[in-house]
Structure formats: structure tokens, C-alpha cells
Biopython code that builds the backbone (N, CA, C, O; Angstrom):
import numpy as np
from Bio.PDB.StructureBuilder import StructureBuilder

atoms = [
    (1, "MET", "N", (28.809, 167.045, -80.940)),
    (1, "MET", "CA", (29.346, 167.219, -82.263)),
    (1, "MET", "C", (30.493, 166.229, -82.422)),
    (1, "MET", "O", (31.300, 166.052, -81.510)),
    (2, "ARG", "N", (30.560, 165.607, -83.546)),
    (2, "ARG", "CA", (31.619, 164.632, -83.815)),
    (2, "ARG", "C", (32.525, 165.146, -84.907)),
    (2, "ARG", "O", (32.061, 165.668, -85.921)),
    (3, "LYS", "N", (33.822, 164.996, -84.697)),
    (3, "LYS", "CA", (34.850, 165.340, -85.681)),
    (3, "LYS", "C", (35.860, 164.202, -85.700)),
    (3, "LYS", "O", (36.071, 163.531, -84.689)),
    (4, "LEU", "N", (36.463, 163.997, -86.814)),
    (4, "LEU", "CA", (37.490, 162.966, -86.927)),
    (4, "LEU", "C", (38.869, 163.573, -86.749)),
    (4, "LEU", "O", (39.161, 164.655, -87.259)),
    (5, "ILE", "N", (39.712, 162.859, -86.016)),
    (5, "ILE", "CA", (41.100, 163.272, -85.829)),
    (5, "ILE", "C", (41.964, 162.060, -86.179)),
    (5, "ILE", "O", (41.716, 160.954, -85.698)),
    (6, "GLY", "N", (42.955, 162.269, -86.997)),
    (6, "GLY", "CA", (43.837, 161.179, -87.391)),
    (6, "GLY", "C", (45.071, 161.108, -86.518)),
    (6, "GLY", "O", (45.648, 162.132, -86.153)),
    (7, "PHE", "N", (45.475, 159.885, -86.185)),
    (7, "PHE", "CA", (46.690, 159.634, -85.416)),
    (7, "PHE", "C", (47.526, 158.613, -86.165)),
    (7, "PHE", "O", (46.980, 157.744, -86.845)),
    (8, "ASP", "N", (48.839, 158.706, -86.050)),
    (8, "ASP", "CA", (49.663, 157.629, -86.580)),
    (8, "ASP", "C", (49.522, 156.441, -85.627)),
    (8, "ASP", "O", (49.120, 156.604, -84.475)),
    (9, "GLU", "N", (49.857, 155.244, -86.120)),
    (9, "GLU", "CA", (49.651, 154.006, -85.347)),
    (9, "GLU", "C", (50.345, 154.032, -83.992)),
    (9, "GLU", "O", (49.762, 153.607, -82.994)),
    (10, "ASP", "N", (51.575, 154.519, -83.940)),
    (10, "ASP", "CA", (52.331, 154.541, -82.687)),
    (10, "ASP", "C", (51.656, 155.431, -81.647)),
    (10, "ASP", "O", (51.510, 155.043, -80.487)),
    (11, "THR", "N", (51.250, 156.619, -82.067)),
    (11, "THR", "CA", (50.575, 157.544, -81.145)),
    (11, "THR", "C", (49.265, 156.949, -80.650)),
    (11, "THR", "O", (48.957, 157.014, -79.460)),
    (12, "PHE", "N", (48.490, 156.365, -81.572)),
    (12, "PHE", "CA", (47.210, 155.774, -81.185)),
    (12, "PHE", "C", (47.409, 154.628, -80.197)),
    (12, "PHE", "O", (46.658, 154.511, -79.229)),
    (13, "ASP", "N", (48.409, 153.784, -80.428)),
    (13, "ASP", "CA", (48.696, 152.685, -79.497)),
    (13, "ASP", "C", (49.053, 153.215, -78.117)),
    (13, "ASP", "O", (48.612, 152.670, -77.106)),
    (14, "LYS", "N", (49.854, 154.279, -78.073)),
    (14, "LYS", "CA", (50.240, 154.870, -76.780)),
    (14, "LYS", "C", (49.044, 155.495, -76.074)),
    (14, "LYS", "O", (48.932, 155.412, -74.851)),
    (15, "LEU", "N", (48.158, 156.116, -76.830)),
    (15, "LEU", "CA", (46.947, 156.688, -76.233)),
    (15, "LEU", "C", (46.034, 155.595, -75.687)),
    (15, "LEU", "O", (45.470, 155.741, -74.603)),
    (16, "LYS", "N", (45.888, 154.508, -76.426)),
    (16, "LYS", "CA", (45.076, 153.384, -75.937)),
    (16, "LYS", "C", (45.667, 152.830, -74.647)),
    (16, "LYS", "O", (44.933, 152.537, -73.703)),
    (17, "GLN", "N", (47.003, 152.682, -74.602)),
    (17, "GLN", "CA", (47.643, 152.157, -73.393)),
    (17, "GLN", "C", (47.472, 153.121, -72.219)),
    (17, "GLN", "O", (47.194, 152.695, -71.098)),
    (18, "LEU", "N", (47.637, 154.414, -72.476)),
    (18, "LEU", "CA", (47.426, 155.403, -71.413)),
    (18, "LEU", "C", (45.998, 155.336, -70.892)),
    (18, "LEU", "O", (45.768, 155.405, -69.684)),
    (19, "GLY", "N", (45.042, 155.201, -71.801)),
    (19, "GLY", "CA", (43.649, 155.055, -71.383)),
    (19, "GLY", "C", (43.445, 153.834, -70.508)),
    (19, "GLY", "O", (42.745, 153.907, -69.497)),
    (20, "ARG", "N", (44.041, 152.718, -70.879)),
    (20, "ARG", "CA", (43.936, 151.503, -70.056)),
    (20, "ARG", "C", (44.565, 151.726, -68.681)),
    (20, "ARG", "O", (43.989, 151.362, -67.656)),
    (21, "ASP", "N", (45.745, 152.325, -68.674)),
    (21, "ASP", "CA", (46.453, 152.553, -67.407)),
    (21, "ASP", "C", (45.662, 153.454, -66.474)),
    (21, "ASP", "O", (45.652, 153.249, -65.261)),
    (22, "ARG", "N", (45.006, 154.442, -67.037)),
    (22, "ARG", "CA", (44.254, 155.408, -66.221)),
    (22, "ARG", "C", (42.777, 155.066, -66.100)),
    (22, "ARG", "O", (42.013, 155.785, -65.456)),
    (23, "MET", "N", (42.379, 153.952, -66.731)),
    (23, "MET", "CA", (40.967, 153.552, -66.760)),
    (23, "MET", "C", (40.110, 154.696, -67.307)),
    (23, "MET", "O", (39.086, 155.054, -66.724)),
    (24, "ALA", "N", (40.539, 155.254, -68.418)),
    (24, "ALA", "CA", (39.851, 156.372, -69.065)),
    (24, "ALA", "C", (39.610, 156.029, -70.530)),
    (24, "ALA", "O", (40.338, 155.237, -71.128)),
    (25, "THR", "N", (38.586, 156.633, -71.085)),
    (25, "THR", "CA", (38.314, 156.436, -72.505)),
    (25, "THR", "C", (39.173, 157.396, -73.317)),
    (25, "THR", "O", (39.728, 158.359, -72.787)),
    (26, "LEU", "N", (39.272, 157.118, -74.602)),
    (26, "LEU", "CA", (39.997, 158.020, -75.491)),
    (26, "LEU", "C", (39.336, 159.404, -75.476)),
    (26, "LEU", "O", (40.024, 160.422, -75.557)),
    (27, "GLN", "N", (38.009, 159.439, -75.372)),
    (27, "GLN", "CA", (37.295, 160.715, -75.305)),
    (27, "GLN", "C", (37.691, 161.503, -74.063)),
    (27, "GLN", "O", (37.884, 162.717, -74.136)),
    (28, "GLU", "N", (37.814, 160.826, -72.923)),
    (28, "GLU", "CA", (38.219, 161.502, -71.689)),
    (28, "GLU", "C", (39.632, 162.054, -71.799)),
    (28, "GLU", "O", (39.914, 163.155, -71.327)),
    (29, "LEU", "N", (40.524, 161.283, -72.425)),
    (29, "LEU", "CA", (41.889, 161.774, -72.637)),
    (29, "LEU", "C", (41.888, 162.996, -73.547)),
    (29, "LEU", "O", (42.604, 163.964, -73.291)),
    (30, "ALA", "N", (41.085, 162.953, -74.609)),
    (30, "ALA", "CA", (41.005, 164.081, -75.545)),
    (30, "ALA", "C", (40.422, 165.312, -74.849)),
    (30, "ALA", "O", (40.925, 166.420, -75.033)),
    (31, "ASP", "N", (39.370, 165.129, -74.055)),
    (31, "ASP", "CA", (38.768, 166.256, -73.329)),
    (31, "ASP", "C", (39.796, 166.931, -72.429)),
    (31, "ASP", "O", (39.885, 168.158, -72.392)),
    (32, "GLU", "N", (40.568, 166.131, -71.705)),
    (32, "GLU", "CA", (41.598, 166.666, -70.812)),
    (32, "GLU", "C", (42.676, 167.411, -71.599)),
    (32, "GLU", "O", (43.104, 168.497, -71.207)),
    (33, "ALA", "N", (43.109, 166.818, -72.707)),
    (33, "ALA", "CA", (44.169, 167.435, -73.509)),
    (33, "ALA", "C", (43.716, 168.762, -74.106)),
    (33, "ALA", "O", (44.464, 169.739, -74.084)),
    (34, "PHE", "N", (42.492, 168.803, -74.639)),
    (34, "PHE", "CA", (42.012, 170.042, -75.242)),
    (34, "PHE", "C", (41.737, 171.107, -74.185)),
    (34, "PHE", "O", (41.955, 172.292, -74.438)),
    (35, "ALA", "N", (41.265, 170.709, -73.015)),
    (35, "ALA", "CA", (41.064, 171.678, -71.931)),
    (35, "ALA", "C", (42.401, 172.288, -71.507)),
    (35, "ALA", "O", (42.484, 173.491, -71.264)),
    (36, "ASP", "N", (43.439, 171.469, -71.420)),
    (36, "ASP", "CA", (44.783, 171.963, -71.074)),
    (36, "ASP", "C", (45.305, 172.918, -72.145)),
    (36, "ASP", "O", (45.917, 173.938, -71.826)),
    (37, "LEU", "N", (45.066, 172.591, -73.408)),
    (37, "LEU", "CA", (45.513, 173.447, -74.507)),
    (37, "LEU", "C", (44.810, 174.807, -74.468)),
    (37, "LEU", "O", (45.448, 175.844, -74.647)),
    (38, "LEU", "N", (43.503, 174.797, -74.235)),
    (38, "LEU", "CA", (42.760, 176.065, -74.147)),
    (38, "LEU", "C", (43.249, 176.894, -72.960)),
    (38, "LEU", "O", (43.423, 178.107, -73.076)),
    (39, "LYS", "N", (43.468, 176.242, -71.828)),
    (39, "LYS", "CA", (43.960, 176.938, -70.631)),
    (39, "LYS", "C", (45.320, 177.567, -70.899)),
    (39, "LYS", "O", (45.571, 178.706, -70.507)),
    (40, "LYS", "N", (46.201, 176.821, -71.571)),
    (40, "LYS", "CA", (47.543, 177.314, -71.891)),
    (40, "LYS", "C", (47.481, 178.612, -72.700)),
    (40, "LYS", "O", (48.318, 179.498, -72.525)),
    (41, "HIS", "N", (46.497, 178.718, -73.579)),
    (41, "HIS", "CA", (46.378, 179.892, -74.443)),
    (41, "HIS", "C", (45.378, 180.922, -73.913)),
    (41, "HIS", "O", (45.017, 181.860, -74.624)),
    (42, "GLY", "N", (44.933, 180.749, -72.673)),
    (42, "GLY", "CA", (44.074, 181.730, -72.027)),
    (42, "GLY", "C", (42.652, 181.781, -72.541)),
    (42, "GLY", "O", (41.973, 182.797, -72.388)),
    (43, "VAL", "N", (42.190, 180.696, -73.149)),
    (43, "VAL", "CA", (40.822, 180.641, -73.663)),
    (43, "VAL", "C", (39.945, 180.014, -72.590)),
    (43, "VAL", "O", (40.243, 178.913, -72.128)),
    (44, "PRO", "N", (38.863, 180.689, -72.176)),
    (44, "PRO", "CA", (37.988, 180.121, -71.149)),
    (44, "PRO", "C", (37.407, 178.784, -71.592)),
    (44, "PRO", "O", (37.011, 178.623, -72.746)),
    (45, "ILE", "N", (37.358, 177.834, -70.678)),
    (45, "ILE", "CA", (36.872, 176.492, -70.979)),
    (45, "ILE", "C", (35.356, 176.418, -70.866)),
    (45, "ILE", "O", (34.703, 175.746, -71.664)),
    (46, "ASP", "N", (34.797, 177.103, -69.882)),
    (46, "ASP", "CA", (33.350, 177.090, -69.679)),
    (46, "ASP", "C", (32.906, 178.452, -69.159)),
    (46, "ASP", "O", (33.727, 179.354, -68.996)),
    (47, "LEU", "N", (31.627, 178.601, -68.902)),
    (47, "LEU", "CA", (31.091, 179.884, -68.461)),
    (47, "LEU", "C", (31.712, 180.328, -67.139)),
    (47, "LEU", "O", (32.045, 181.502, -66.975)),
    (48, "LYS", "N", (31.869, 179.410, -66.205)),
    (48, "LYS", "CA", (32.458, 179.744, -64.904)),
    (48, "LYS", "C", (33.870, 180.306, -65.074)),
    (48, "LYS", "O", (34.234, 181.296, -64.440)),
    (49, "ASP", "N", (34.653, 179.665, -65.931)),
    (49, "ASP", "CA", (36.016, 180.121, -66.201)),
    (49, "ASP", "C", (35.998, 181.493, -66.877)),
    (49, "ASP", "O", (36.805, 182.358, -66.538)),
    (50, "ALA", "N", (35.091, 181.697, -67.822)),
    (50, "ALA", "CA", (34.987, 182.984, -68.519)),
    (50, "ALA", "C", (34.628, 184.105, -67.545)),
    (50, "ALA", "O", (35.187, 185.198, -67.631)),
    (51, "LEU", "N", (33.712, 183.848, -66.631)),
    (51, "LEU", "CA", (33.319, 184.860, -65.648)),
    (51, "LEU", "C", (34.476, 185.172, -64.697)),
    (51, "LEU", "O", (34.689, 186.328, -64.331)),
    (52, "ARG", "N", (35.209, 184.154, -64.306)),
    (52, "ARG", "CA", (36.357, 184.355, -63.415)),
    (52, "ARG", "C", (37.406, 185.235, -64.096)),
    (52, "ARG", "O", (37.920, 186.174, -63.488)),
    (53, "LYS", "N", (37.725, 184.931, -65.360)),
    (53, "LYS", "CA", (38.708, 185.724, -66.101)),
    (53, "LYS", "C", (38.222, 187.158, -66.286)),
    (53, "LYS", "O", (39.015, 188.097, -66.217)),
    (54, "SER", "N", (36.931, 187.329, -66.518)),
    (54, "SER", "CA", (36.356, 188.654, -66.689)),
    (54, "SER", "C", (36.475, 189.470, -65.405)),
    (54, "SER", "O", (36.806, 190.655, -65.441)),
    (55, "ALA", "N", (36.203, 188.828, -64.276)),
    (55, "ALA", "CA", (36.277, 189.525, -62.989)),
    (55, "ALA", "C", (37.716, 189.933, -62.674)),
    (55, "ALA", "O", (37.955, 191.027, -62.162)),
    (56, "VAL", "N", (38.667, 189.060, -62.979)),
    (56, "VAL", "CA", (40.078, 189.372, -62.732)),
    (56, "VAL", "C", (40.517, 190.527, -63.634)),
    (56, "VAL", "O", (41.207, 191.440, -63.180)),
    (57, "ALA", "N", (40.121, 190.489, -64.902)),
    (57, "ALA", "CA", (40.495, 191.554, -65.841)),
    (57, "ALA", "C", (39.881, 192.887, -65.434)),
    (57, "ALA", "O", (40.507, 193.935, -65.592)),
    (58, "LYS", "N", (38.664, 192.849, -64.914)),
    (58, "LYS", "CA", (37.986, 194.075, -64.495)),
    (58, "LYS", "C", (38.635, 194.660, -63.239)),
    (58, "LYS", "O", (38.685, 195.879, -63.080)),
    (59, "ALA", "N", (39.127, 193.805, -62.353)),
    (59, "ALA", "CA", (39.760, 194.257, -61.114)),
    (59, "ALA", "C", (41.186, 194.748, -61.352)),
    (59, "ALA", "O", (41.707, 195.518, -60.546)),
    (60, "ALA", "N", (41.812, 194.332, -62.409)),
    (60, "ALA", "CA", (43.205, 194.697, -62.671)),
    (60, "ALA", "C", (43.432, 196.206, -62.754)),
    (60, "ALA", "O", (44.399, 196.687, -62.164)),
    (61, "PRO", "N", (42.592, 196.984, -63.454)),
    (61, "PRO", "CA", (42.818, 198.438, -63.485)),
    (61, "PRO", "C", (42.716, 199.078, -62.091)),
    (61, "PRO", "O", (43.420, 200.044, -61.796)),
    (62, "ASP", "N", (41.832, 198.531, -61.234)),
    (62, "ASP", "CA", (41.710, 199.051, -59.872)),
    (62, "ASP", "C", (43.004, 198.825, -59.099)),
    (62, "ASP", "O", (43.428, 199.691, -58.334)),
    (63, "ARG", "N", (43.634, 197.671, -59.292)),
    (63, "ARG", "CA", (44.887, 197.378, -58.600)),
    (63, "ARG", "C", (45.998, 198.305, -59.086)),
    (63, "ARG", "O", (46.834, 198.739, -58.293)),
    (64, "GLN", "N", (46.013, 198.609, -60.373)),
    (64, "GLN", "CA", (47.021, 199.501, -60.951)),
    (64, "GLN", "C", (46.912, 200.889, -60.329)),
    (64, "GLN", "O", (47.924, 201.491, -59.970)),
    (65, "ARG", "N", (45.690, 201.397, -60.201)),
    (65, "ARG", "CA", (45.501, 202.730, -59.614)),
    (65, "ARG", "C", (45.920, 202.764, -58.146)),
    (65, "ARG", "O", (46.443, 203.775, -57.676)),
    (66, "GLY", "N", (45.694, 201.670, -57.417)),
    (66, "GLY", "CA", (46.044, 201.617, -56.005)),
    (66, "GLY", "C", (47.544, 201.615, -55.765)),
    (66, "GLY", "O", (47.997, 202.028, -54.698)),
    (67, "LYS", "N", (48.313, 201.164, -56.726)),
    (67, "LYS", "CA", (49.763, 201.082, -56.574)),
    (67, "LYS", "C", (50.458, 202.405, -56.892)),
    (67, "LYS", "O", (51.602, 202.608, -56.484)),
    (68, "GLN", "N", (49.803, 203.291, -57.598)),
    (68, "GLN", "CA", (50.472, 204.532, -58.012)),
    (68, "GLN", "C", (50.454, 205.573, -56.940)),
    (68, "GLN", "O", (50.976, 206.671, -57.136)),
]
sb = StructureBuilder()
sb.init_structure("model")
sb.init_model(0)
sb.init_chain("A")
sb.init_seg("    ")
for serial, (resi, resn, name, xyz) in enumerate(atoms, 1):
    if name == "N":
        sb.init_residue(resn, " ", resi, " ")
    sb.init_atom(name, np.array(xyz, "f"), 0.0, 1.0, " ", f" {name:<3s}", serial, name[0])
structure = sb.get_structure()
């Protein structure tokens, strides 16, 4: 799926330079940034991450009962 995102010239120039420095495409930089943003807000990135979060949430009540 393609979507357009607008950047001011200064930001775009810095992103291009970062991509050159890291030998990464703008798409790779965007993928990394959005994955970090989703992680920060607790949104699963993929199925593996969603299953891991589900297992931790399911085990949490068991840990609470064991501490009481």
C-alpha cells in the first residue's frame, strides 16, 4: 500500500543524508521509525509480537495470585 507523507525540505535533506550514512533507503528508515512508534505505544508490530504480548498478559493474573 502506498501513502504520501510530506516533509519540509530540511527534514527531507537530513533523512536523505541519514539514509546515505547508514546505507539505507528512505523506506527502510520509515519502516524502522514506524515500528519504534508502534512499540512505544504498545501496539504489536507483527503476529509474533502480538502472540508474545498475549501470552504475557495471560500469565500476569497467575503471577498476581502467586504473590498474595
